[in-house]
C-alpha positions as CSV (number, residue, x, y, z in Angstrom):
1,M,-13.4,-32.7,37.8
2,I,-17.0,-33.1,36.5
3,F,-18.1,-30.4,39.0
4,Y,-15.6,-27.9,37.4
5,I,-16.7,-28.8,33.9
6,I,-20.3,-28.1,34.8
7,L,-19.3,-24.9,36.5
8,M,-17.4,-23.9,33.4
9,V,-20.4,-24.5,31.2
10,I,-22.5,-22.4,33.6
11,A,-19.9,-19.6,33.4
12,E,-20.1,-19.7,29.6
13,L,-23.9,-19.5,29.7
14,I,-23.7,-16.5,31.9
15,A,-21.1,-14.8,29.7
16,S,-23.1,-15.5,26.6
17,S,-26.2,-14.1,28.1
18,S,-24.3,-11.0,29.1
19,Q,-23.3,-10.6,25.4
20,I,-26.9,-10.7,24.4
21,L,-27.8,-8.0,26.9
22,L,-24.9,-5.8,25.7
23,K,-26.0,-6.2,22.1
24,K,-29.6,-5.4,22.9
25,S,-28.3,-2.2,24.6
26,A,-26.2,-1.3,21.6
27,Q,-29.2,-1.5,19.3
28,K,-31.1,1.2,21.3
29,H,-30.7,4.9,20.9
30,Y,-30.0,6.9,24.0
31,S,-30.4,10.7,24.6
32,N,-26.9,11.2,25.8
33,V,-23.6,9.3,26.3
34,I,-24.1,8.8,30.1
35,R,-27.4,7.0,29.5
36,E,-25.7,4.9,26.8
37,Y,-23.3,3.5,29.3
38,L,-25.3,3.7,32.6
39,N,-28.4,1.8,31.9
40,V,-29.8,-1.5,33.2
41,L,-28.8,-3.6,30.2
42,V,-25.2,-2.5,30.2
43,I,-24.7,-2.7,34.0
44,A,-26.4,-6.1,34.1
45,G,-24.3,-7.3,31.1
46,Y,-21.0,-6.3,32.7
47,G,-22.0,-7.6,36.1
48,M,-22.7,-11.0,34.5
49,L,-19.3,-10.9,32.8
50,V,-17.7,-10.3,36.2
51,V,-19.6,-13.3,37.7
52,S,-18.6,-15.4,34.7
53,M,-14.9,-14.4,35.2
54,L,-15.0,-15.3,38.8
55,L,-16.5,-18.7,38.0
56,C,-13.7,-19.3,35.5
57,I,-11.1,-18.4,38.1
58,I,-12.7,-21.0,40.4
59,C,-12.5,-23.5,37.5
60,Y,-8.8,-22.9,37.2
61,G,-8.4,-24.4,40.6
62,G,-10.0,-27.7,39.7
63,L,-9.2,-28.1,36.0
64,P,-5.9,-28.0,34.2
65,Y,-5.2,-24.7,32.6
66,M,-5.8,-26.0,29.1
67,G,-9.0,-27.6,30.3
68,V,-10.5,-24.2,31.0
69,V,-9.1,-22.7,27.8
70,V,-10.6,-25.5,25.7
71,M,-14.1,-24.9,27.2
72,E,-14.1,-21.1,26.4
73,P,-15.2,-21.6,22.8
74,L,-18.5,-23.0,24.0
75,G,-19.5,-19.4,24.4
76,Y,-19.5,-19.0,20.6
77,I,-22.0,-21.8,20.2
78,I,-24.2,-20.5,23.0
79,V,-24.2,-17.0,21.5
80,M,-25.1,-18.4,18.1
81,F,-28.2,-20.1,19.5
82,L,-29.2,-17.1,21.7
83,G,-28.8,-14.8,18.7
84,R,-31.2,-17.1,16.8
85,F,-33.8,-17.0,19.5
86,V,-33.5,-13.4,20.6
87,F,-32.5,-11.5,17.5
88,K,-33.8,-14.0,14.8
89,E,-30.3,-14.3,13.3
90,K,-29.8,-16.9,10.7
91,I,-27.8,-20.0,11.5
92,T,-25.8,-20.6,8.3
93,L,-24.0,-23.7,7.1
94,R,-20.7,-22.0,7.9
95,K,-21.8,-21.4,11.5
96,I,-22.9,-25.0,11.8
97,C,-19.5,-26.2,10.4
98,G,-17.7,-23.9,12.9
99,M,-19.9,-25.3,15.7
100,V,-19.0,-28.9,14.7
101,L,-15.3,-28.1,14.6
102,I,-15.5,-26.4,18.1
103,L,-17.3,-29.4,19.6
104,A,-14.9,-31.9,17.9
105,G,-11.9,-30.0,19.3
106,I,-13.4,-30.2,22.8
107,L,-14.1,-33.9,22.5
108,V,-10.7,-34.6,21.1
109,F,-9.1,-32.7,24.0
110,Y,-11.1,-34.4,26.7
111,C,-11.3,-37.9,25.2
112,F,-7.8,-38.5,23.9
């Protein structure tokens, strides 16, 4: 079971990193629509999402359904920190409260 939990965290890291790539691509201006959707950042971002999805499917084989679903919100926390480091976004008190609630929910699910 620990293997699948670690695999799920890795899947969330990959998915969160892909969101950062997609946001970086969205901030750029492209000369035409085709270049907007067919560029390295977008292709890599969607490729990483596919890898993340496949890892999640593998996790469904080793964790109960709700175990995988409960781990999904970790992506919000990872994106918050990646956004801070990559885009210099502020981490507000509301974001911290949300992060604490997400972590508390995961702990309650797995510990009780």
